[in-house]
C-alpha positions in Angstrom: -67.9 -109.8 0.0 -68.8 -105.9 0.3 -71.2 -104.2 -2.1 -68.5 -101.6 -2.8 -66.0 -104.3 -3.8 -68.5 -106.0 -6.3 -69.7 -102.8 -7.7 -66.0 -101.9 -8.6 -65.5 -105.3 -10.2 -68.4 -104.6 -12.4 -67.5 -101.1 -12.9 -64.2 -102.2 -14.4 -65.8 -104.9 -16.6 -68.0 -102.3 -18.0 -65.3 -99.9 -18.6 -63.0 -102.5 -20.2 -65.5 -104.2 -22.5 -67.0 -100.8 -23.7 -63.1 -99.7 -24.5 -62.9 -102.1 -27.3 -65.9 -101.2 -28.9 -65.5 -99.7 -32.6 -67.4 -96.5 -31.9 -64.5 -95.4 -29.7 -62.0 -95.3 -32.5 -61.4 -93.6 -36.0 -62.0 -95.9 -38.9 -60.1 -94.1 -41.4 -57.1 -96.7 -41.0 -58.7 -99.7 -40.8 -56.4 -101.9 -43.3 -52.5 -101.9 -43.8 -53.2 -100.1 -47.4 -54.8 -97.3 -46.0 -52.0 -96.8 -43.1 -49.3 -97.2 -45.7 -51.2 -94.4 -47.8 -51.3 -91.8 -44.8 -47.6 -92.5 -44.2 -46.6 -92.3 -47.8 -48.3 -88.7 -48.0 -46.8 -87.7 -44.9 -43.1 -89.1 -45.5 -42.9 -87.6 -49.2 -43.6 -84.0 -48.0 -39.8 -83.9 -47.3 -38.9 -84.5 -51.0 -35.6 -86.5 -50.1 -35.3 -88.4 -53.5 -36.4 -85.2 -55.4 -33.4 -83.6 -53.7 -31.5 -86.5 -54.6 -32.2 -86.8 -58.0 -31.3 -83.1 -58.5 -27.9 -83.7 -56.8 -27.2 -86.6 -58.9 -27.9 -84.4 -62.3 -25.7 -81.8 -61.0 -22.9 -84.5 -60.4 -23.3 -85.9 -63.9 -23.0 -82.0 -65.1 -20.0 -81.6 -62.8 -18.1 -84.6 -64.1 -18.2 -83.2 -67.8 -16.4 -80.0 -66.9 -12.8 -79.3 -67.7 -10.0 -78.6 -65.1 -9.5 -74.7 -64.9 -6.7 -73.2 -66.8 -4.2 -71.0 -64.6 -3.3 -67.5 -65.6 0.3 -66.3 -64.5 1.4 -62.6 -65.1 5.0 -61.4 -64.3 7.2 -58.5 -64.5 10.6 -57.2 -63.9 12.1 -53.8 -63.9 10.0 -50.9 -62.8 12.1 -47.7 -63.5 12.0 -45.8 -66.5 15.8 -46.3 -67.2 15.6 -50.0 -66.7 15.0 -52.9 -69.1 11.1 -54.1 -68.5 10.0 -57.5 -69.3 6.2 -58.3 -68.8 5.4 -62.1 -69.1 1.8 -63.4 -69.5 1.2 -67.0 -69.7 -1.9 -69.6 -69.5 -1.5 -73.2 -68.5 -4.3 -75.7 -69.2 -4.1 -79.3 -68.0 -4.6 -81.9 -70.8 -7.0 -84.6 -70.5 -5.3 -87.2 -72.8 -5.9 -90.4 -70.6 -9.7 -90.0 -70.3 -10.1 -88.5 -66.8 -13.4 -86.7 -67.7 -14.8 -90.2 -69.2 -13.9 -91.9 -66.2 -15.7 -89.0 -63.9 -18.9 -89.2 -66.2 -19.1 -92.9 -65.6 -18.6 -92.8 -61.9 -21.3 -90.0 -62.1 -23.7 -92.1 -64.2 -23.1 -94.9 -61.9 -24.1 -93.0 -59.0 -27.2 -91.9 -60.7 -28.4 -95.8 -61.1 -27.3 -96.4 -57.5 -29.5 -93.6 -56.4 -32.4 -94.9 -58.6 -32.1 -98.2 -57.0 -31.5 -97.2 -53.3 -34.9 -95.2 -53.8 -36.7 -98.2 -54.9 -35.3 -100.1 -52.0 -36.2 -97.2 -49.8 -39.9 -97.5 -51.0 -39.9 -101.1 -50.3 -38.4 -100.6 -46.9 -40.6 -98.0 -45.8 -43.5 -100.4 -46.9 -42.1 -102.8 -44.3 -41.7 -100.6 -41.6 -45.3 -99.4 -41.8 -46.3 -103.1 -42.3 -44.2 -104.0 -38.9 -46.2 -101.3 -37.0 -49.6 -102.3 -38.3 -49.0 -105.9 -37.4 -47.9 -104.9 -33.6 -51.1 -102.9 -33.2 -53.3 -106.0 -35.3 -51.6 -108.5 -32.8 -52.1 -106.1 -29.7 -55.7 -105.5 -30.8 -56.4 -109.2 -30.6 -55.0 -110.0 -27.5 -56.9 -107.0 -26.0 -60.2 -108.7 -27.4 -59.1 -112.0 -25.8 -59.0 -110.4 -22.6 -62.3 -108.7 -23.0 -63.8 -112.2 -23.6 -62.2 -113.3 -20.5 -63.6 -110.4 -18.7 -67.1 -111.4 -19.7 -66.3 -115.1 -18.5 -64.9 -114.0 -15.1 -67.9 -111.8 -14.4 -70.1 -115.1 -15.4 -67.9 -116.8 -12.8 -68.6 -114.5 -10.1 -72.1 -114.1 -10.7 -72.7 -117.7 -10.4 -70.5 -117.8 -7.3 -72.4 -115.2 -5.5 -75.8 -117.0 -6.3 -74.6 -120.3 -4.6 -73.2 -118.5 -1.8 -76.6 -116.6 -1.5 -78.0 -120.1 -1.4 -75.6 -121.3 1.1 -74.2 -124.0 -1.2 -70.5 -122.9 -1.3 -68.4 -121.2 1.3 -67.5 -117.3 1.2 -63.9 -118.5 0.2 -65.1 -119.8 -3.1 -66.7 -116.4 -3.7 -63.3 -114.7 -2.9 -61.3 -117.1 -5.2 -63.7 -115.7 -8.2 -63.3 -112.3 -7.1 -59.5 -112.7 -7.2 -59.9 -114.2 -10.6 -61.7 -111.2 -11.8 -59.1 -108.9 -10.4 -56.5 -110.5 -12.1 -58.2 -110.6 -15.5 -58.8 -106.9 -14.9 -55.5 -106.3 -14.6 -54.2 -108.3 -17.5 -57.0 -106.5 -19.5 -55.6 -103.1 -18.5 -52.0 -104.4 -19.7 -53.4 -105.5 -22.9 -55.2 -101.9 -23.2 -51.9 -100.1 -22.6 -50.2 -102.2 -25.2 -52.7 -101.6 -27.8 -52.6 -97.7 -27.3 -48.7 -98.0 -27.4 -49.0 -99.7 -30.9 -51.4 -97.5 -32.0 -49.4 -94.5 -31.1 -46.3 -95.8 -32.7 -48.2 -96.5 -36.1 -49.6 -93.0 -36.0 -46.3 -91.5 -35.4 -45.2 -92.6 -38.8 -47.7 -90.2 -40.3 -47.0 -87.2 -38.0 -49.5 -87.5 -35.1 -48.8 -88.2 -31.7 -51.6 -90.2 -30.5 -54.4 -91.1 -33.3 -57.3 -93.2 -32.3 -57.2 -96.5 -34.8 -59.3 -99.2 -35.0 -58.3 -102.0 -37.4 -60.6 -104.5 -39.3 -60.0 -107.6 -37.0 -61.5 -110.0 -39.6 -58.7 -108.7 -42.0 -55.9 -109.4 -39.5 -55.1 -112.7 -40.5 -52.1 -115.0 -41.2 -49.4 -113.8 -43.7 -50.5 -115.7 -46.3 -48.9 -114.0 -49.3 -45.4 -113.8 -47.8 -43.8 -116.4 -50.1 -45.3 -114.4 -53.2 -43.7 -111.1 -51.8 -40.5 -112.5 -51.2 -40.4 -114.0 -54.7 -41.5 -110.6 -56.4 -38.6 -108.8 -54.3 -35.7 -111.2 -55.4 -37.3 -111.3 -59.0 -37.1 -107.6 -59.2 -33.1 -108.2 -58.5 -32.5 -104.9 -56.6 -29.7 -106.3 -54.6 -28.0 -107.9 -57.5 -28.2 -104.7 -59.5 -26.8 -102.6 -56.8 -24.0 -105.2 -56.1 -23.1 -105.1 -59.6 -23.0 -101.4 -59.8 -20.7 -101.4 -56.7 -18.4 -103.6 -58.6 -18.5 -101.2 -61.6 -18.0 -98.3 -59.4 -15.0 -100.3 -58.1 -13.5 -100.9 -61.7 -13.9 -97.1 -62.3 -11.9 -96.2 -59.4 -9.5 -98.4 -60.4 -9.2 -96.8 -63.8 -9.0 -93.5 -61.9 -5.9 -94.7 -59.9 -4.2 -95.9 -63.3 -4.9 -92.6 -65.1 -2.9 -90.9 -61.8 -0.3 -93.3 -62.6 0.3 -91.7 -66.0 2.2 -88.2 -66.4 -0.8 -85.9 -67.5 0.9 -83.0 -69.5 0.1 -79.3 -69.3 0.0 -77.1 -72.1 1.7 -73.7 -71.4 0.9 -70.6 -73.8 2.4 -67.4 -73.0 3.7 -63.9 -74.4 6.9 -62.0 -73.1 7.1 -58.3 -74.0 10.5 -56.8 -73.4 11.3 -52.9 -73.4 14.5 -50.9 -73.0 15.1 -47.2 -72.9 17.6 -47.6 -76.0 15.9 -50.1 -77.9 12.3 -50.7 -79.5 9.7 -53.0 -78.0 9.9 -56.7 -78.5 7.4 -59.2 -78.2 7.9 -63.2 -78.2 5.3 -66.0 -78.4 6.3 -68.9 -76.1 4.6 -72.3 -76.1 5.3 -75.2 -74.2 4.3 -78.3 -72.2 5.0 -79.6 -68.5 5.1 -83.3 -68.3 5.3 -84.7 -64.5 7.7 -87.2 -63.8 6.0 -90.1 -62.3 9.3 -91.7 -61.0 8.7 -92.1 -57.5 5.0 -92.1 -57.0 3.2 -94.4 -60.0 0.1 -95.4 -57.5 2.2 -98.9 -57.9 0.6 -99.7 -54.1 -2.7 -98.1 -54.6 -3.9 -100.0 -57.5 -3.1 -103.5 -55.9 -4.9 -102.2 -52.9 -8.0 -101.2 -54.9 -8.0 -104.7 -56.7 -7.7 -106.4 -53.5 -10.4 -104.2 -52.2 -12.6 -105.2 -55.1 -11.9 -108.7 -54.7 -13.2 -108.6 -51.2 -16.2 -106.6 -52.1 -17.3 -108.9 -54.6 -16.7 -112.0 -52.2 -18.6 -110.2 -49.4 -21.6 -109.5 -51.5 -22.0 -112.9 -52.8 -21.7 -114.2 -49.2 -24.6 -111.5 -48.2 -26.8 -112.9 -51.3 -26.5 -116.7 -50.4 -26.9 -115.9 -46.6 -30.1 -113.9 -47.5 -31.4 -116.9 -49.5 -30.7 -119.3 -46.8 -32.1 -117.4 -44.0 -35.2 -116.5 -46.4 -35.6 -120.3 -46.6 -35.2 -120.9 -43.0 -38.0 -118.5 -42.1 -40.4 -119.8 -44.7 -39.9 -123.1 -43.3 -40.5 -122.1 -39.9 -43.7 -120.3 -41.1 -45.2 -123.5 -42.5 -44.4 -125.2 -39.0 -46.2 -122.4 -37.3 -49.3 -122.7 -39.5 -49.7 -126.1 -38.2 -49.6 -125.0 -34.5 -51.8 -122.3 -35.3 -54.3 -124.5 -36.9 -54.2 -127.0 -33.9 -54.8 -124.2 -31.5 -57.8 -123.2 -33.4 -59.2 -126.6 -33.1 -58.5 -126.5 -29.1 -60.2 -123.2 -28.8 -63.6 -124.8 -29.9 -63.2 -127.7 -27.5 -62.1 -125.5 -24.6 -65.0 -123.3 -25.0 -67.6 -126.1 -24.9 -65.7 -127.4 -21.8 -65.8 -124.2 -20.1 -69.4 -123.5 -20.8 -70.3 -126.8 -19.7 -68.3 -126.7 -16.4 -69.7 -123.4 -15.7 -73.2 -124.9 -16.1 -72.5 -127.8 -13.8 -71.1 -125.3 -11.1 -74.3 -123.6 -11.4 -76.0 -126.9 -11.0 -73.9 -127.7 -7.8 -71.8 -130.7 -9.7 -68.5 -128.7 -9.8 -66.3 -126.6 -7.4 -65.2 -122.9 -8.4 -61.8 -124.3 -8.7 -62.8 -126.5 -11.7 -64.5 -123.5 -13.4 -61.6 -121.2 -12.9 -59.4 -124.2 -14.3 -61.1 -124.6 -17.5 -61.4 -120.6 -17.7 -57.7 -120.4 -17.4 -57.0 -123.3 -19.8 -59.3 -121.5 -22.6 -57.4 -118.3 -21.8 -54.1 -119.7 -22.2 -54.9 -121.5 -25.6 -56.2 -118.3 -27.0 -53.2 -116.4 -25.7 -50.8 -119.2 -27.4 -52.5 -119.0 -30.5 -51.9 -115.0 -30.9 -48.3 -115.8 -29.7 -47.9 -118.0 -32.6 -49.5 -115.4 -34.8 -47.2 -112.8 -33.7 -44.2 -115.2 -34.2 -45.3 -115.8 -37.8 -45.6 -112.3 -38.5 -42.0 -112.0 -37.3 -40.7 -114.7 -39.4 -43.0 -113.4 -42.6 -41.5 -109.8 -41.9 -37.9 -111.1 -41.5 -38.0 -113.0 -44.6 -39.4 -110.0 -46.6 -36.7 -107.7 -45.0 -34.1 -110.3 -46.0 -35.1 -110.0 -49.7 -34.6 -106.3 -50.0 -31.3 -106.3 -48.1 -32.4 -105.4 -44.7 -33.4 -107.1 -41.7 -36.2 -107.4 -39.0 -34.0 -105.4 -36.3 -33.9 -102.8 -39.0 -37.5 -102.4 -39.7 -38.7 -103.0 -35.9 -36.9 -100.1 -34.5 -38.7 -97.3 -32.9 -36.8 -94.8 -35.0 -36.6 -97.0 -38.1 -37.8 -94.4 -40.4 -35.5 -91.6 -39.0 -32.7 -94.1 -39.7 -33.9 -94.8 -43.2 -34.2 -91.3 -44.2 -30.6 -90.7 -42.5 -29.2 -93.2 -44.6 -30.6 -91.6 -47.7 -29.2 -87.9 -46.6 -25.9 -89.8 -45.8 -25.9 -91.1 -49.5 -26.3 -87.6 -50.8 -23.5 -86.6 -48.8 -21.1 -89.0 -50.0 -22.1 -88.3 -53.6 -21.5 -84.6 -53.0 -18.1 -85.2 -51.3 -17.0 -87.6 -54.2 -18.2 -84.9 -56.6 -16.0 -82.0 -55.1 -13.1 -84.6 -54.6 -12.8 -85.1 -58.2 
């Protein structure tokens, strides 16, 4: 083996191990709460919900307004020798069936919906940050595992070189150790890239492109509190309240159609002034009512359609709630099974570390072959990685259960553009509110 090749491997080991030292990272986002605080501070700068509240207030005020009256002016006869008649009239639609009352009820329901949506937005934004934070935490654990494996592969290589120099093993055994070191170095670099990518995705949530982050490794543990968090979300009843408001909104829309089916009259008040060359001026006051004849269109089909739609909406919401509860129970059940596997892997790691250490000592004493040392080293690596994979699956199940408890999904919170989509939905809700207000 060339000195250059050996130096290259040792340089890679030194660089790789030094890359995980805390001094290379900032410590201002060591916990989830500190990361979430940074994201909250950044996201609230847009004032989405402050704007939403103002829109809702304007919508309530708009719903209280009466319909505008109409003014009509008409004159006949313009010559001095002609009879002239000037008519001025004002028409005011009358709200005798409670259209304004329905509009106000719809506006208040929309206000309550926005308040609930803001609470759900806050809960979902917290989950988005928790997902990004957990991804970084798991990537960091995986990186530390490969850093430990780098040390073991270095020890294996050093021991193989010493035995080769003593003439007790062949060159091919040293080359096997070299290949092992190169492979671990490659895997470690992959882990570093994964950790850097996860750190970038987390820092993007508070507006930075690539912030150096070092989490507190001791705080990255099993998601113990998930059952309590899910129970808290369910006890808040956000989805129940939101679904109930949806049904109330559908009821008011049906009432709106019923009002449209009734003949709403229009009050007409006017004055007619007649002037002729031979006679004195004559002024007459006119008072009348226009009553539309709802003969052909009495909303006789729109109202049954709205009622059927309300029934479908109610059934769909009930199915969603039931499905959410079932999926939450399934996720928590799987989480318990994963914990058993996680604890079993922890026991195996301790035993595998002893076996690897003893096998290396036996190889240094000439009792074992280099392949046996590599086998125990690989076995230790596999067990450590399997425990991290179990931890990753546990966090996925935990976040999935928590997401379902607030009416979203793991797929939604794990998107790379999750916050953009969340804000987009909030803006779309305000646009729908404005469109509804303008259409009244």
